[in-house]
C-alpha positions, 0 to 999 in steps of 0.5 A: 511252260511258265505262266507268270499270271498263275501261282506255282503249284510245285516247288520245282515250278517255284524254283524255275520261275525264280531262276528265270525271273531273277537271274542277276539278283543275289540269292544265297549268301555266306562267308567264304573261309578267310573272308570278312564279308558276305559273298552272294551267289546269284539266282542264275549261278545257283540255277546252274548248280541245281541243274547240274546236281539234278543231272548227277542224281539222274546219272547215278540212277536215282528215280522219282520218289527215291528218298535223299538225306541231307546232313548239313549245317545251314549253307548254300549247298543245302539249298542246292542239294534240296532244290536239285532233288525237288527238280528231280522228283526225289524226296528230301529227308533232312537231319539236324547236324547235331544228331548222333550217328545212331539217331541218323541211322534210325531215320535213314533206315526208316525212310529207305534213303538211297543217297545222303548229302553230308556237309563235312568230314565230321558229318561224314564220319557219322555216316561211315560209323553206321553205313553197314546197318543201312542196306538201302544207302547206295551213295554218299555225297560230301559238300566239302573237299573230302577224299574218302573211299566210297564217297563222291564230292559234290563238285564231281556230282555236278560235273557228272550232271553236266555231262549227262545233260550234254548227252540228253539235251532238253532232259532237264526241262522235261524233268522238273515239269513232271512234278505234281502238286500232291507229290511228296516233297519231303519227309521231316522227322519230328523231334520226338518230345512225346515218343519216337520220331515220326516221318511227316510227309509234306507235299508240294501243295502243302508247303506252297499253300503255307508259303503263299498265306504266310507271305500275305499275312506278314507282307513280305516281298522280293526286296526283303533280305533274310538272315538264316539262323535256325536249322534248315532241318526244321520245317519252320526255317525251311518253309519261311526262311528258305522256300519263302524267299526263294518264292519271292526272289529275295536274298538269304544269308547264312549265319556263320554259327550259333555264336555269331548271330549278333555280328552277322545281324550287323553285317547282313543288315536283314529286314526279316529273321526267324528265331525261337524265344531263346534268342530273345531271352538271351538278348534280354539277359544281355540288356540287363547285364549291361546295366551292371557296367554302368555308373550308378547314376546312368544305371538307374536311368537305363533300368528305368528306360527298359521298365518304361519300354516294357510298360509301353509295349504291354499297352501297345500289345494289348496285355491285360491290366496294362495302363497307358503312359501318363503325359510325363512318361510319354515325354520320358519315352521320347527322350529314352527313344533317342538315348537308349532304344535307338542304340539298342535297335542299332545292334540289329542293323538299320533295316530290320522290320520284324522278327518272327518267333515260333517253336516255343511260347514267347513270354508276353512281358519279353515281347512287351519289352521289345515292342516298347523299344520298337523292335517287333516280334511277331509270335506265331504257331504251327506244327511240322504236320501243318507245313508249319504255320497255323497262325501268326501275329500281323505287323501293326496288329500284335496281340501279346500273349497270343499267336495271332490270327489263323491263316486265311486258308485254314480252319481252326476249331477248339474241341470240347476238351480244349484241343486245337484242331486244324483243317486245310491245304497245308495239313500233311499227307500223313506219317511215312509207313505209319497209317495207324498213327496218321489215323490217330491224329487226322480224322476222316473228315480231315481235322488234324488234332494238334495236341495243344490246348488253346482258346480262339476269340475273334479269330485270334488264337491263344495257346494255353498248354500241350494236351499231353503235358497237363499235370494230374495231381494225386487229388485229381486236379489238373494243372497246365504247366506251360503258362505257370512256367512262363510266368515264373521264368520272368525272374532274373534268377531262373534260366529254365524251369520244369513243373512236375506233378503227375500222381504227386500231392502237389506241384513241384519245380525243377529249376536251373538258376540263372547262374550269372545273376545268382553269383552277383547276388551271392557276392553281395550277400557275402556267400562264398564259393561260386561252384554251381553245385555249392550254390544250389546246395546253399540254404540261402540260395534255395530260399531266394528261389522259393521267394522268387517263385512265390513273387511270380505266382500271383493269380494262381489257385492254391493247387497250382502253386509250387510247393517243392523246389529242386535246384539243378547245377547244370542246364537241360540241353540237347546233348544230354537228351533233355531237349529237342534240337529246336530247344524244347524241353522233353518233359517226359525225359526230364520227369524220368531223370529227376522226378524222384527228387520231387517225390515222384517215381 
């Protein structure tokens, strides 16, 4: 049934091949409660659980094409539930574990899911809160040992599946092989920065074509070890951080939580990890905060080392106007590499080959700092609608400020208005139950209009803004906010910044200060009080932030410069609805909530 000379054409075939070829290899790693070290389930052990879970789904009466929800944090059972669905021809609908019950209900209703897997009692309560509103939902299966009426534990479902296959010998083999490349494998609901979530239908072919080309682009193999940090509900982590290592026969370890990434990096010692720029920004902040605890003589050398790393990385990564190192700087660099950079690299383990950054723009100067310390971050770009990767920088060929080369099996063109359009095997089948919305984004000849504005030169793609984010001032001038926000974010006193300007006379900025650094500055200036509200209301603090914004505004036209600044006491967050679960700021929501502070509606 399995031809080792041919690439798999469905996720079911991909999984079965890895199960057969990698029986004893470690696959899914996690921290079992009470233990201090990671424990890995082998491919063989996972294969058995997937087989039994698939049997349980069939025994319940579910059929090919039925939708199945997964509401869980990253853990081995997430993969087991998903792979069982892929083997059975069912369509998985993933949820961010942070979503509230009412948003979960919207997606469950729209998808018509018949069953939902939940991780814990806390997630189960969300489903129970809205279950009466979900006429299609027949079954709830919980991963943890939770007893509740109308709910089944995963272990019981597996037992049911084992009994089903005992009664139907050979049934599993005929089940998984029935999948077809163009069958819908999953419906992933977009996080909705520009409107209500839409269900993106991705086929087996969409996902596998993307995995194959991404693997080639960044040179991954079965010897690589992955650390899973981003939510599996996001297509980026799911494709490149879960399906891809499964394709390779590599291992995956799950972070315990968002707050244990540093510790888990050292424990797992991975070769590869996906993340979003916010993680690297956090590491950057910690690097510079560490300077304050050093004696003055050491602090000066430490900060000089970081500055030299940034200069070296900028030159290596091809940033404009980045000069090479002088002979003296090269000598200093070698010393710093032994005394400073190597110590920083140790924090990421001894085997890390590179990180991949996606989901939001990576500030070039941030990438330069890491590259200069020989910590490689490969920035890439993609959409849920493209499974997701469209372009990515290659190891040894990092072009800072860009998202790298387009994948070989995709076509990219720039429309007359600057919009990036893409065509190829990984472009979605369409939006679930939204034919008109599909036609609005995908042309009759297969070009998907990304909504992003960019430039393509020598096969290297650069994102300059989102088409819908362009600010149109009252005088008719258009301002692209993203590159300006990225530049201003270089200030050590700015944690978050959003530019607004639609129908305004000039560009305004909503700024969340970096309060840790701001408090240190305020203490030096003998400004009393460290309450956030007091600080943002202080005239001296406002003057500081305006000076910082002016400092990082070189090269901007007068109409692009920020004329009014409003400081906010609390950061934008997922909880208050101002950010998506993947930490993208919802500009429209922010404008509605705070635009009046800048003179808007």
